[in-house]
Structure formats: C-alpha cells, structure tokens
C-alpha positions in Angstrom: -4.3 21.1 -7.9 -2.9 21.4 -11.3 -0.8 24.6 -10.3 0.6 22.7 -7.4 1.7 19.6 -9.6 3.1 22.1 -11.8 5.1 23.9 -9.3 6.5 20.4 -8.0 7.6 19.6 -11.6 9.4 22.9 -11.9 11.1 22.6 -8.4 12.3 19.0 -9.6 13.8 20.1 -12.7 15.7 22.7 -10.9 17.5 20.2 -8.8 21.2 19.6 -9.9 22.3 16.5 -11.8 24.3 15.6 -8.3 20.9 15.1 -6.7 19.7 12.7 -9.3 22.9 10.8 -9.5 22.7 10.2 -5.6 19.1 9.3 -5.6 20.2 6.7 -8.2 22.8 5.4 -6.1 20.5 5.3 -3.1 18.1 3.0 -5.1 20.4 0.0 -4.1 18.6 -0.1 -0.8 15.1 -0.5 -2.6 13.2 -3.7 -2.5 14.1 -4.8 -6.0 17.9 -4.3 -5.4 17.8 -5.9 -1.8 16.1 -9.1 -3.1 18.6 -9.3 -6.1 21.4 -9.0 -3.8 20.4 -11.7 -1.5 19.9 -13.9 -4.6 23.4 -13.5 -5.5 24.5 -15.1 -2.5 22.8 -18.2 -3.7 24.6 -17.8 -6.9 28.0 -17.5 -5.3 27.5 -20.9 -3.7 25.9 -22.4 -6.9 29.2 -21.3 -8.7 31.4 -22.6 -6.0 29.7 -25.9 -5.9 30.2 -26.2 -9.8 33.8 -25.6 -9.5 34.0 -22.0 -11.0 36.8 -20.2 -9.4 36.4 -17.0 -7.4 37.8 -14.7 -10.3 35.5 -16.3 -13.1 32.4 -16.0 -10.6 33.0 -12.2 -10.1 33.8 -11.6 -13.8 30.7 -13.4 -14.6 28.6 -11.2 -12.1 30.0 -8.1 -13.5 29.8 -8.9 -17.3 26.9 -11.1 -17.8 25.1 -9.6 -15.0 21.3 -11.0 -15.6 21.0 -13.6 -12.8 19.2 -16.5 -14.8 22.0 -16.1 -17.7 24.8 -16.5 -15.1 23.0 -19.9 -13.8 22.5 -21.2 -17.4 26.3 -20.3 -17.9 27.3 -22.1 -14.9 24.9 -25.3 -16.0 26.7 -25.4 -19.2 30.1 -25.3 -17.6 28.9 -28.3 -15.4 27.5 -30.2 -18.2 30.8 -29.8 -20.2 29.3 -27.8 -23.1 31.5 -26.3 -25.7 32.1 -22.4 -25.4 29.8 -21.8 -28.5 27.0 -23.9 -27.1 27.3 -22.1 -24.0 27.2 -18.6 -25.6 24.2 -19.7 -27.6 22.5 -20.8 -24.3 23.1 -17.7 -22.6 22.1 -15.5 -25.8 18.8 -17.3 -26.1 18.0 -16.6 -22.5 18.6 -12.9 -22.8 16.3 -12.6 -25.8 13.6 -12.3 -23.2 15.3 -8.8 -22.0 14.9 -7.4 -25.6 11.1 -6.2 -25.0 12.4 -4.7 -21.8 15.1 -2.6 -23.4 12.7 -1.6 -26.2 10.2 -0.3 -23.7 12.7 1.4 -21.2 15.1 3.0 -23.3 12.5 5.6 -24.7 11.6 6.3 -21.1 15.1 7.2 -19.8 16.4 9.1 -23.0 17.2 12.6 -22.4 16.9 15.2 -25.2 20.4 15.2 -26.0 21.4 11.6 -25.0 23.9 10.1 -27.5 23.2 6.6 -28.7 26.4 5.2 -27.3 25.3 6.1 -23.8 21.8 4.2 -24.4 23.8 1.2 -25.8 25.8 1.2 -22.6 22.8 1.6 -20.4 21.1 -1.4 -22.2 23.6 -3.6 -20.9 22.2 -3.1 -17.3 18.6 -3.8 -18.2 17.4 -6.9 -16.5 14.2 -7.6 -14.4 15.2 -5.6 -11.4 16.7 -2.7 -13.3 13.5 -2.5 -15.3 11.0 -2.7 -12.5 13.3 -0.1 -10.6 13.2 2.4 -13.4 9.8 1.8 -14.6 8.4 2.6 -11.1 10.7 5.7 -10.4 12.1 7.3 -13.7 8.6 9.1 -14.2 9.4 11.4 -11.2 12.9 12.3 -12.7 13.2 15.2 -15.2 13.9 13.8 -18.5 17.5 15.3 -19.0 18.6 13.7 -15.7 17.0 10.1 -16.5 20.1 8.5 -18.0 22.3 9.6 -15.2 19.8 8.4 -12.7 19.3 4.9 -14.2 23.2 4.7 -14.9 24.1 5.5 -11.2 21.6 2.9 -9.9 22.6 0.2 -12.3 26.4 0.6 -12.1 26.3 0.9 -8.4 24.4 -2.3 -8.2 26.3 -4.1 -10.5 29.6 -3.3 -8.6 28.0 -3.9 -5.3 27.1 -7.6 -6.3 30.5 -8.3 -8.0 32.1 -7.2 -4.8 29.6 -9.1 -2.6 29.9 -12.2 -4.6 33.7 -12.0 -4.3 33.5 -11.4 -0.6 31.1 -14.4 0.4 32.3 -16.9 -2.3 34.5 -18.9 0.4 31.7 -18.7 2.9 28.9 -20.1 0.9 30.3 -23.6 1.1 29.1 -23.8 4.6 25.5 -23.3 3.7 23.3 -26.5 3.2 22.0 -27.0 -0.2 18.3 -26.2 0.5 19.5 -22.6 1.8 21.4 -22.0 -1.5 18.4 -23.0 -3.4 16.2 -20.9 -1.3 18.5 -17.8 -1.9 18.4 -18.3 -5.6 14.5 -18.9 -5.8 14.0 -15.4 -4.1 14.6 -13.7 -7.4 12.0 -15.4 -9.5 9.3 -15.2 -7.2 9.9 -11.5 -6.8 10.3 -11.0 -10.5 6.9 -12.6 -10.8 5.0 -10.4 -8.3 6.9 -7.2 -9.7 5.9 -7.9 -13.1 2.3 -8.4 -12.3 2.1 -5.3 -10.2 4.0 -3.0 -12.9 1.8 -4.4 -15.9 0.1 -1.4 -17.4 -2.3 -3.5 -19.5 -4.7 -6.1 -18.6 -3.1 -8.3 -21.2 0.1 -8.2 -19.5 -1.3 -9.5 -16.4 -3.2 -12.3 -18.0 -0.1 -13.2 -19.9 1.7 -14.2 -16.7 -1.3 -16.3 -15.4 -1.9 -18.0 -19.0 1.9 -18.8 -19.2 1.8 -20.3 -15.8 -1.4 -22.4 -16.6 0.1 -23.5 -19.9 3.5 -24.6 -18.5 2.4 -28.2 -17.2 1.1 -29.2 -20.6 4.0 -27.5 -22.4 6.5 -29.8 -20.3 4.4 -32.8 -21.0 4.6 -31.9 -24.9 8.3 -31.1 -24.9 10.3 -30.5 -21.7 13.3 -29.2 -23.7 11.3 -26.2 -24.9 8.3 -26.0 -22.3 9.2 -22.4 -21.2 9.2 -21.3 -25.0 6.0 -23.1 -25.8 4.1 -22.0 -22.5 5.3 -18.3 -23.0 4.1 -18.1 -26.8 1.0 -19.9 -26.2 0.2 -18.0 -22.8 1.0 -14.7 -24.5 -1.3 -15.2 -27.5 -4.1 -16.2 -25.3 -3.7 -13.2 -23.2 -3.3 -10.8 -26.0 -6.8 -12.3 -27.8 -8.4 -12.3 -24.3 -7.4 -8.6 -23.5 -8.5 -7.4 -26.9 -11.8 -9.2 -26.6 -12.4 -7.5 -23.1 -11.3 -4.2 -24.2 -13.8 -4.4 -27.1 -16.4 -5.4 -24.8 -15.8 -2.4 -22.6 -16.0 -0.1 -25.4 -19.2 -1.5 -26.7 
C-alpha cells in the first residue's frame, strides 16, 4: 500500500506545470466557485439598486474581491459615509481573512517561491479560495502549488468581474427577495464549508458557540454584536477543546 501511494506521488510530481495550471483553472466549476459566482449575481443587483455605476461595480469586484467587504462598501456608499470611514469599515471586515492567509500561505509556498508572489496571491485569499485550496492543494506537488492556486484565483476573479459587468443591467428585473436570496447563498455555504474543513474540534465548536452567543451579543451591543460573539465564542470553544483533549489523554 505504501509503495502504491509513493508511486502515485512520484507520478504526480512528474506532471508538467501546464497540467496543474489547467487543473487550477478547472476549479472554477467546483462547488465553492459556483456558489460564489451565483452570489455575485445578487451583488450586481445590490450595487445597481444602490446607485453604483457599472464601471465602479466591476472595478470593486476585481479589486476588493471579498464579497462581504464589497457589500459593506456599497452600504457605506448608500449611507453617505466619507471615503476614510468606508475604507476603515472595509479594512476591519477584512481582518477576518488574516488567519486564513496565515494558514494558507505556508501550504502553497513552493521551495523557491519569492515573497512578492505570496503577497500577490494573498490578495485572492477569501473564504472560497481558502476552502478550495485547503481541500485540494495537498494533492499538488509543492513546487506547483503557487501556480495551481494562482490560476484558480485569478480565473475566478476575472470570471466574476466579467459576469457582474454582463448581468448588471439585467438584475434590475429581479425582485428584492430573489436578490437577497442570491446574496445569502454565500454565508450559508461558507458556514457549512468551514465546519466541514475544520481540522480541530475547537474550530467546529467555535462556529457553534459563536452562533449561540450572537443573540446575547446583539442585545448587549448591536453595533459590535459579531465582534463580541466571535471573541466570546472563540474563547469558549478554545477552552472547551483543550478540556476535551486533556480528558482524552487522561
């Protein structure tokens, strides 16, 4: 059995870079990518209803990339916030991606990958890219992992930018309920995907405890309910996970 796995690894390592590049591009037909693409239809309608122009909406899709950050930016524009205030709101929402970048970059870094390449690829790390990479990058030879992830991420970004530009004017014909449902697909899928890809018990517990803490956090402070629930749920999950691990060892 060990010899078979070794032979398979050697065969994968001998495949050319073109194979892994095409495999990354084909990732746009995966479940994470398809659900995100569907959600961008809702974003196009949301931006259109908020009065954001077609060029600006397409530019936001390509540059900001993370869907929740774009929704926050559209909300800031609708509320008439200043540019610094909107930038701060988007930056704070993107802090949640920092742990994902920290966890993913060592996984996709090749033996001779320059730092500038990792910095470029980190721009594309959102929940969709993180889930896709963490599920599949372990089957890619390490020296081809930056190419594999980069081809997937850049292709998906360009595809969604083009899709938003094409359907922007059509989205005005959708009812508001359909628009909201399209945008809601992403958080539902993210929640189930993060639960399924969590490698430790504490990670799964954090999702559950965070949701349980949310009603109380909203009652205490509606403006910071997500932050309070996340911190409280994460601490509770960490302590519970450590206690369960100690009991297993004992």
